[in-house]
FIMARTI-383123 format. One record per residue: z, x, y of N, C-alpha, C in turn; residue number from 1; residue in three letters. Coordinates in pm, whole numbers, plus 50000, padded with zeros to 5 digits. Example, Ala and Ser with C-alpha at 12.3 -4.5 7.8 and 13.67 -1.06 7.14 Angstrom:
# FIMARTI-383123
PT   nzz   nxx   nyy  cazz  caxx  cayy   czz   cxx   cyy  nr rest
PT 50780 51319 49431 50780 51230 49550 50780 51320 49670   1  ALA
PT 50708 51285 49775 50714 51367 49894 50787 51290 50003   2  SER
***
This chain:
# FIMARTI-383123
PT   nzz   nxx   nyy  cazz  caxx  cayy   czz   cxx   cyy  nr rest
PT 27389 07066 22665 27455 07199 22599 27417 07197 22438   1  UNK
PT 27384 07296 22385 27362 07304 22235 27485 07256 22156   2  UNK
PT 27457 07159 22058 27566 07124 21977 27620 07245 21887   3  UNK
PT 27752 07240 21864 27810 07349 21770 27819 07303 21638   4  UNK
PT 27767 07385 21556 27776 07353 21385 27852 07455 21338   5  UNK
PT 27971 07421 21282 28076 07511 21219 28101 07457 21086   6  UNK
PT 28112 07552 20970 28159 07518 20839 28294 07574 20841   7  UNK
PT 28387 07485 20827 28534 07524 20800 28557 07532 20663   8  UNK
PT 28596 07653 20605 28631 07672 20463 28764 07599 20433   9  UNK
PT 28837 07572 20520 28968 07523 20503 28949 07378 20438  10  UNK
PT 29051 07350 20356 29046 07211 20293 29122 07129 20402  11  UNK
PT 29054 07061 20497 29112 06976 20607 29158 06840 20552  12  UNK
PT 29254 06794 20613 29305 06668 20583 29254 06564 20703  13  UNK
PT 29152 06476 20648 29110 06370 20751 29109 06247 20647  14  UNK
PT 29195 06220 20666 29205 06159 20538 29157 06101 20533  15  UNK
PT 29078 05657 20416 29068 05556 20468 29094 05469 20342  16  UNK
PT 29224 04906 20066 29304 04858 19995 29203 04804 19914  17  UNK
PT 29205 04613 19578 29053 04658 19618 29048 04650 19763  18  UNK
PT 28991 04584 19899 28971 04617 20023 29098 04689 20077  19  UNK
PT 29219 04613 20061 29353 04638 20128 29397 04782 20066  20  UNK
PT 29335 04811 19953 29400 04946 19891 29295 05047 19848  21  UNK
PT 29199 05008 19759 29107 05122 19708 29002 05138 19812  22  UNK
PT 28945 05051 19888 28853 05062 19996 28901 05160 20101  23  UNK
PT 29029 05161 20131 29078 05233 20254 29083 05382 20207  24  UNK
PT 29158 05401 20092 29179 05534 20048 29049 05588 20015  25  UNK
PT 28942 05525 19958 28819 05600 19909 28740 05648 20032  26  UNK
PT 28777 05569 20143 28695 05618 20256 28753 05753 20311  27  UNK
PT 28881 05783 20306 28936 05887 20346 28946 06013 20253  28  UNK
PT 28945 05987 20106 28963 06072 20000 28888 06192 20018  29  UNK
PT 28768 06197 20079 28676 06316 20077 28756 06421 20178  30  UNK
PT 28838 06391 20265 28903 06475 20359 29059 06500 20331  31  UNK
PT 29073 06476 20178 29198 06514 20124 29250 06650 20169  32  UNK
PT 29374 06662 20202 29415 06815 20229 29421 06894 20082  33  UNK
PT 29398 06831 19977 29389 06870 19852 29234 06915 19816  34  UNK
PT 29162 06868 19894 29006 06888 19862 28973 07021 19859  35  UNK
PT 28845 07069 19793 28809 07211 19794 28671 07205 19856  36  UNK
PT 28598 07104 19903 28480 07114 19956 28484 07162 20096  37  UNK
PT 28375 07242 20151 28393 07281 20286 28368 07146 20386  38  UNK
PT 28425 07174 20518 28407 07075 20608 28308 07112 20728  39  UNK
PT 28217 07030 20755 28122 07074 20860 28153 06986 20968  40  UNK
PT 28148 07059 21094 28201 06991 21219 28095 07008 21325  41  UNK
PT 28038 06916 21379 27939 06923 21494 28014 06864 21626  42  UNK
PT 27993 06921 21735 28037 06879 21865 27959 06940 21979  43  UNK
PT 27976 06882 22090 27898 06951 22210 27990 07072 22259  44  UNK
PT 28121 07074 22241 28186 07189 22272 28302 07231 22210  45  UNK
PT 28337 07345 22200 28448 07398 22123 28560 07490 22211  46  UNK
PT 28682 07463 22232 28783 07529 22313 28894 07562 22214  47  UNK
PT 28912 07692 22212 29022 07754 22137 29134 07821 22234  48  UNK
PT 29251 07745 22194 29373 07781 22280 29473 07878 22203  49  UNK
PT 29467 07996 22214 29537 08087 22130 29690 08075 22132  50  UNK
PT 29733 08061 22286 29887 08041 22307 29936 07913 22257  51  UNK
PT 29848 07798 22262 29892 07671 22195 29864 07657 22050  52  UNK
PT 29792 07759 21993 29768 07747 21864 29681 07621 21830  53  UNK
PT 29582 07585 21905 29493 07465 21890 29352 07512 21895  54  UNK
PT 29260 07421 21836 29113 07430 21871 29069 07290 21894  55  UNK
PT 29000 07266 21996 28953 07137 22037 28800 07131 22036  56  UNK
PT 28743 07028 21954 28610 06986 21948 28585 06867 22046  57  UNK
PT 28509 06859 22142 28486 06748 22218 28333 06713 22246  58  UNK
PT 28299 06585 22246 28184 06547 22282 28108 06509 22149  59  UNK
PT 28092 06374 22108 28024 06343 21985 28056 06424 21867  60  UNK
PT 28178 06420 21848 28230 06500 21724 28191 06421 21579  61  UNK
PT 28137 06505 21503 28109 06444 21371 28156 06542 21255  62  UNK
PT 28267 06492 21176 28298 06557 21064 28266 06524 20930  63  UNK
PT 28217 06612 20837 28178 06565 20715 28244 06644 20613  64  UNK
PT 28292 06594 20506 28356 06664 20395 28314 06582 20279  65  UNK
PT 28238 06623 20184 28199 06529 20063 28134 06407 20112  66  UNK
PT 28163 06287 20050 28110 06168 20090 28160 06098 20216  67  UNK
PT 28272 06168 20262 28348 06109 20381 28296 06157 20520  68  UNK
PT 28292 06092 20616 28249 06122 20739 28355 06062 20862  69  UNK
PT 28388 06147 20955 28462 06118 21061 28368 06133 21197  70  UNK
PT 28383 06034 21287 28331 06043 21418 28438 06022 21520  71  UNK
PT 28441 06088 21627 28532 06048 21727 28470 06129 21868  72  UNK
PT 28539 06084 21972 28513 06172 22098 28573 06308 22098  73  UNK
PT 28686 06305 22045 28748 06442 22034 28820 06483 21919  74  UNK
PT 28828 06588 21883 28922 06629 21749 28997 06758 21784  75  UNK
PT 29127 06742 21782 29215 06880 21803 29253 06924 21670  76  UNK
PT 29260 07051 21635 29319 07100 21524 29435 07194 21566  77  UNK
PT 29570 07149 21504 29690 07219 21516 29709 07322 21429  78  UNK
PT 29746 07453 21459 29766 07552 21343 29911 07580 21328  79  UNK
PT 29944 07633 21215 30078 07667 21191 30103 07814 21266  80  UNK
PT 30210 07805 21328 30250 07926 21403 30300 08041 21301  81  UNK
PT 30249 08154 21309 30285 08250 21210 30228 08217 21085  82  UNK
PT 30310 08230 20975 30251 08214 20842 30284 08059 20794  83  UNK
PT 30346 07977 20881 30388 07841 20819 30478 07831 20739  84  UNK
PT 30541 07708 20710 30647 07694 20620 30580 07693 20475  85  UNK
PT 30667 07696 20375 30613 07700 20231 30541 07578 20194  86  UNK
PT 30584 07464 20235 30527 07328 20194 30384 07326 20257  87  UNK
PT 30370 07374 20383 30246 07357 20431 30145 07466 20367  88  UNK
PT 30191 07580 20347 30122 07682 20276 30066 07616 20145  89  UNK
PT 30128 07556 20065 30094 07501 19930 29977 07385 19961  90  UNK
PT 30019 07305 20067 29920 07200 20095 29788 07255 20157  91  UNK
PT 29780 07369 20216 29673 07423 20268 29648 07568 20239  92  UNK
PT 29613 07583 20122 29609 07733 20077 29505 07832 20124  93  UNK
PT 29415 07770 20206 29314 07859 20285 29323 07850 20423  94  UNK
PT 29278 07946 20488 29275 07943 20634 29147 07888 20686  95  UNK
PT 29120 07871 20817 28980 07832 20845 28915 07942 20941  96  UNK
PT 28788 07918 20944 28705 08040 21005 28718 08056 21150  97  UNK
PT 28769 07953 21229 28790 07955 21361 28900 08047 21410  98  UNK
PT 28997 08052 21354 29117 08141 21387 29174 08213 21263  99  UNK
PT 29144 08171 21143 29203 08241 21030 29339 08192 20992 100  UNK
PT 29401 08099 21067 29532 08041 21044 29544 07905 20962 101  UNK
PT 29647 07880 20902 29673 07764 20836 29667 07646 20927 102  UNK
PT 29602 07548 20883 29600 07395 20965 29715 07327 20929 103  UNK
PT 29780 07275 21052 29890 07182 21029 29860 07048 21047 104  UNK
PT 29775 07003 21123 29762 06875 21176 29612 06860 21251 105  UNK
PT 29544 06732 21226 29453 06713 21298 29461 06573 21393 106  UNK
PT 29407 06574 21508 29416 06453 21582 29293 06421 21656 107  UNK
PT 29229 06283 21594 29105 06251 21654 29132 06140 21760 108  UNK
PT 29067 06151 21868 29080 06057 21980 28954 05987 22033 109  UNK
PT 28951 05867 22049 28841 05794 22117 28735 05758 22017 110  UNK
PT 28723 05620 21987 28616 05552 21911 28618 05637 21759 111  UNK
PT 28733 05634 21707 28751 05705 21562 28687 05614 21452 112  UNK
PT 28607 05667 21379 28530 05599 21279 28534 05686 21145 113  UNK
PT 28586 05625 21038 28592 05695 20915 28514 05619 20812 114  UNK
PT 28405 05676 20738 28320 05602 20654 28306 05676 20521 115  UNK
PT 28280 05622 20416 28239 05664 20299 28170 05557 20212 116  UNK
PT 28030 05574 20192 27956 05469 20128 27983 05330 20211 117  UNK
PT 28016 05213 20153 28027 05092 20229 28173 05069 20298 118  UNK
PT 28250 05160 20261 28392 05158 20331 28392 05210 20463 119  UNK
PT 28458 05144 20546 28464 05189 20703 28588 05151 20751 120  UNK
PT 28652 05240 20823 28788 05216 20887 28771 05280 21049 121  UNK
PT 28797 05196 21133 28785 05241 21285 28936 05213 21345 122  UNK
PT 28950 05288 21464 29062 05282 21541 29043 05376 21670 123  UNK
PT 29137 05358 21766 29127 05439 21880 29185 05576 21872 124  UNK
PT 29281 05591 21765 29329 05730 21744 29341 05759 21595 125  UNK
PT 29320 05874 21559 29375 05930 21418 29462 06045 21398 126  UNK
PT 29567 06040 21325 29645 06154 21314 29643 06182 21151 127  UNK
PT 29610 06314 21120 29602 06356 20983 29698 06476 20967 128  UNK
PT 29793 06457 20869 29891 06562 20838 29849 06635 20718 129  UNK
PT 29827 06765 20713 29792 06842 20601 29917 06855 20513 130  UNK
PT 30027 06882 20552 30136 06908 20442 30178 06791 20364 131  UNK
PT 30184 06659 20422 30215 06541 20351 30093 06474 20295 132  UNK
PT 29969 06526 20329 29842 06474 20281 29828 06310 20304 133  UNK
PT 29865 06297 20450 29864 06138 20488 29775 06130 20611 134  UNK
PT 29741 06008 20651 29650 05980 20765 29714 05834 20827 135  UNK
PT 29683 05845 20949 29707 05714 21032 29585 05705 21129 136  UNK
PT 29559 05555 21119 29451 05515 21236 29546 05440 21324 137  UNK
PT 29538 05440 21461 29621 05366 21551 29545 05311 21655 138  UNK
PT 29564 05162 21689 29505 05102 21778 29381 05025 21740 139  UNK
PT 29371 04894 21749 29264 04827 21711 29190 04862 21587 140  UNK
PT 29278 04870 21492 29223 04908 21364 29151 04804 21286 141  UNK
PT 29027 04838 21225 28942 04743 21152 28898 04814 21037 142  UNK
PT 28924 04756 20914 28880 04803 20792 28782 04714 20722 143  UNK
PT 28655 04754 20688 28542 04683 20634 28515 04755 20500 144  UNK
PT 28480 04655 20404 28414 04691 20288 28337 04578 20238 145  UNK
PT 28196 04596 20266 28095 04492 20230 28129 04371 20319 146  UNK
PT 28147 04254 20253 28181 04131 20357 28331 04124 20380 147  UNK
PT 28424 04206 20346 28561 04208 20364 28593 04274 20488 148  UNK
PT 28695 04216 20560 28733 04273 20703 28895 04254 20701 149  UNK
PT 28954 04362 20750 29087 04375 20755 29123 04415 20904 150  UNK
PT 29214 04347 20976 29239 04399 21113 29399 04417 21149 151  UNK
PT 29428 04517 21209 29587 04547 21245 29588 04633 21347 152  UNK
PT 29694 04681 21371 29732 04784 21474 29744 04933 21427 153  UNK
PT 29803 04938 21316 29810 05092 21263 29783 05072 21106 154  UNK
PT 29698 05167 21058 29681 05193 20915 29728 05335 20869 155  UNK
PT 29831 05305 20765 29882 05425 20706 29809 05461 20552 156  UNK
PT 29783 05572 20536 29704 05604 20419 29785 05729 20357 157  UNK
PT 29823 05711 20232 29890 05835 20153 29779 05874 20049 158  UNK
PT 29716 05993 20070 29608 06032 19979 29674 06088 19845 159  UNK
PT 29795 06116 19844 29838 06166 19714 29875 06062 19616 160  UNK
PT 29941 05946 19672 29965 05829 19588 29853 05732 19587 161  UNK
PT 29740 05747 19665 29635 05659 19692 29684 05514 19720 162  UNK
PT 29770 05493 19816 29823 05388 19870 29784 05362 20030 163  UNK
PT 29785 05258 20071 29782 05240 20223 29836 05118 20253 164  UNK
PT 29865 05104 20386 29947 04994 20458 29896 04959 20587 165  UNK
PT 29880 04833 20616 29820 04808 20752 29928 04712 20823 166  UNK
PT 29951 04757 20948 30058 04684 21026 30016 04617 21144 167  UNK
PT 30086 04540 21199 30032 04471 21324 30168 04444 21416 168  UNK
PT 30147 04472 21534 30255 04440 21623 30309 04315 21641 169  UNK
PT 30215 04203 21602 30249 04083 21620 30309 04036 21494 170  UNK
PT 30311 04134 21393 30362 04107 21258 30285 04029 21150 171  UNK
PT 30154 04011 21200 30066 03934 21120 29916 04012 21112 172  UNK
PT 29897 04053 20977 29760 04122 20979 29647 04024 20946 173  UNK
PT 29543 04024 20999 29421 03956 20995 29333 03992 20876 174  UNK
PT 29280 03916 20787 29177 03939 20681 29100 03838 20664 175  UNK
PT 28969 03871 20637 28848 03783 20593 28796 03855 20477 176  UNK
PT 28787 03769 20363 28735 03826 20235 28625 03725 20192 177  UNK
PT 28509 03796 20160 28383 03705 20124 28331 03776 19994 178  UNK
PT 28249 03694 19932 28195 03721 19801 28086 03835 19831 179  UNK
PT 28068 03922 19739 27965 04026 19759 27840 03956 19673 180  UNK
PT 27718 03978 19742 27595 03920 19681 27579 04006 19548 181  UNK
PT 27543 03936 19440 27521 04021 19309 27386 04090 19313 182  UNK
PT 27374 04198 19246 27257 04271 19250 27157 04199 19158 183  UNK
PT 27034 04210 19203 26926 04160 19099 26917 04208 18977 184  UNK
PT 26926 04101 18869 26916 04143 18742 27063 04148 18676 185  UNK
PT 27159 04130 18759 27292 04111 18712 27318 03980 18626 186  UNK
PT 27411 03969 18536 27426 03850 18442 27457 03727 18533 187  UNK
PT 27381 03632 18518 27396 03506 18583 27297 03497 18707 188  UNK
PT 27225 03584 18732 27131 03578 18840 26985 03579 18791 189  UNK
PT 26906 03525 18872 26766 03508 18829 26691 03642 18829 190  UNK
PT 26599 03670 18732 26540 03803 18721 26454 03827 18839 191  UNK
PT 26454 03954 18885 26380 03992 19002 26233 03979 18985 192  UNK
PT 26173 03933 19100 26028 03912 19067 25949 04024 19043 193  UNK
PT 25843 04000 18967 25760 04119 18922 25625 04116 18993 194  UNK
PT 25581 04230 19034 25452 04233 19099 25347 04245 19013 195  UNK
PT 25233 04171 18999 25120 04153 18926 24999 04235 18997 196  UNK
PT 24964 04338 18937 24854 04394 19000 24723 04306 18993 197  UNK
PT 24653 04305 19106 24519 04221 19105 24415 04264 19011 198  UNK
PT 24348 04162 18955 24236 04197 18871 24109 04238 18937 199  UNK
PT 24044 04337 18860 23920 04379 18943 23789 04269 18924 200  UNK
***
């Protein structure tokens, strides 16, 4: 089946600490509900349920907004019924091209991966709320930035305050933090080798 490529003009919320804070929020910030960039969605199939006010993208879903990218097996968009409340209208001033309605919530299921540059956050499920400008990754959460790794069960991200929190059912979050290799030419490093052209 041909993959569907749609450009949503709505500012969707998809929302991803230094690692435990900045790395997480920066991975998600391209999908902030306050963003103005268009969102591109690719999937194998699109099903729109008018009565349920939902649109479901299924099969190798890829969502891109700005520098942020979301991958999942399935993405469901929930719309405001009618005009929606005032808070949601302020958070999502534009409608999307699928139904022309205000987007209330996004739910990503199955092998959820959010990336931006070297920041990456993965989980089993993602829930992104437009009105509150927040996101959650749930189940087997792993956050990486370069050599740094953070693991837990739930990741909470607030894109308005640029804060994040990782929780674990066991009460203990696992973290591994390493040194990033310096770039060639940086202070304290040997100069990069120079290539010498052969003589004739």
